[in-house]
C-alpha positions, -999 to +999 in steps of 0.1 A: -208+690-562-220+654-567-198+623-564-202+617-601-187+652-609-159+645-584-152+612-601-150+628-635-126+654-622-102+626-610-102+635-574-090+600-565-054+610-573-053+642-552-063+655-518-097+672-516-093+709-523-115+734-505-112+761-531-126+737-558-155+725-536-139+691-529-146+687-493-151+650-486-154+631-454-136+596-451-166+577-465-171+600-495-134+598-503-136+560-502-167+560-524-149+582-550-120+558-550-142+528-554-157+543-586-124+549-602-104+525-624-067+529-620-045+531-651-025+501-639-058+479-640-054+468-604-085+469-582-090+502-565-089+506-527-077+532-503-044+513-499-039+510-537-045+547-543-020+556-516+007+532-530+002+529-567+033+538-586+015+547-618-011+573-606-014+573-569-003+597-542+032+583-544+038+603-576+026+635-559+047+627-528+078+623-551+073+652-575+065+679-549+098+675-530+117+673-564+103+706-576+108+723-542+144+710-541+151+722-576+137+756-567+158+758-536+190+749-556+181+777-580+175+802-552+208+791-536+227+802-567+233+768-584+235+771-621+220+749-648+193+734-625+175+707-646+145+685-635+145+650-650+180+652-662+189+625-688+221+605-684+245+598-713+242+563-727+268+540-710+283+530-744+310+504-739+310+508-701+306+479-677+296+484-642+307+465-611+272+461-597+244+442-615+219+467-600+234+496-619+210+513-643+222+507-678+192+518-699+201+543-726+171+565-717+179+566-679+173+599-661+176+613-626+153+636-608+175+667-611+210+680-618+227+713-610+261+729-612+275+741-579+290+775-574+320+764-555+335+744-584+331+758-619+325+725-638+313+702-610+278+689-618+257+670-593+229+646-600+202+641-574+176+614-570+147+617-546+133+587-528+101+591-508+099+566-479+067+552-463+077+541-428+044+522-424+050+498-453+053+463-438+090+459-448+099+492-431+080+484-398+105+457-389+135+481-389+143+515-375+135+546-395+172+553-398+179+518-412+150+522-437+164+555-449+199+540-452+185+510-471+168+534-496+200+555-499+221+524-506+196+512-533+199+546-551+237+546-548+239+510-562+216+520-591+232+553-602+264+563-584+289+543-605+273+553-638+273+590-629+309+589-618+321+569-648+300+583-677+291+618-666+323+625-645+300+640-619+288+634-584+256+617-573+235+623-542+204+604-532+178+624-512+157+602-489 
């Protein structure tokens, strides 16, 4: 398959797949990336494709664990497992932290009802961490994970407790 065909199939946003004939060496992969224009309009590079929040590998790294976790919750007997669960609007509520998500259309990665409490609903948010990003290389992996967990808690925990009367758990 030619590089032009690979480019048209959008291989710059996925790993090369042997079953589709997409077997590229490092240089061919970089050539395909260079020919693509990202939807965010930033210049393409290997670094950009790996870190772009609009269409890069980050989305795939985030979505795959989300679907696996939802499937595991379902297999574990949790009820009402929902991916991309919408939060109720925070009408009239004020939150202690300025970092709290207050948008009416806010949503979390998933929610599920647990078997051990009939009406207890849990909301979960996944954060994929790249330990090689410059800000994370200056701290331990444990500290980087705690930082990301704290960010998610500051953004969603108070709203989930106050508005949804549920529990919130970040997954890092």
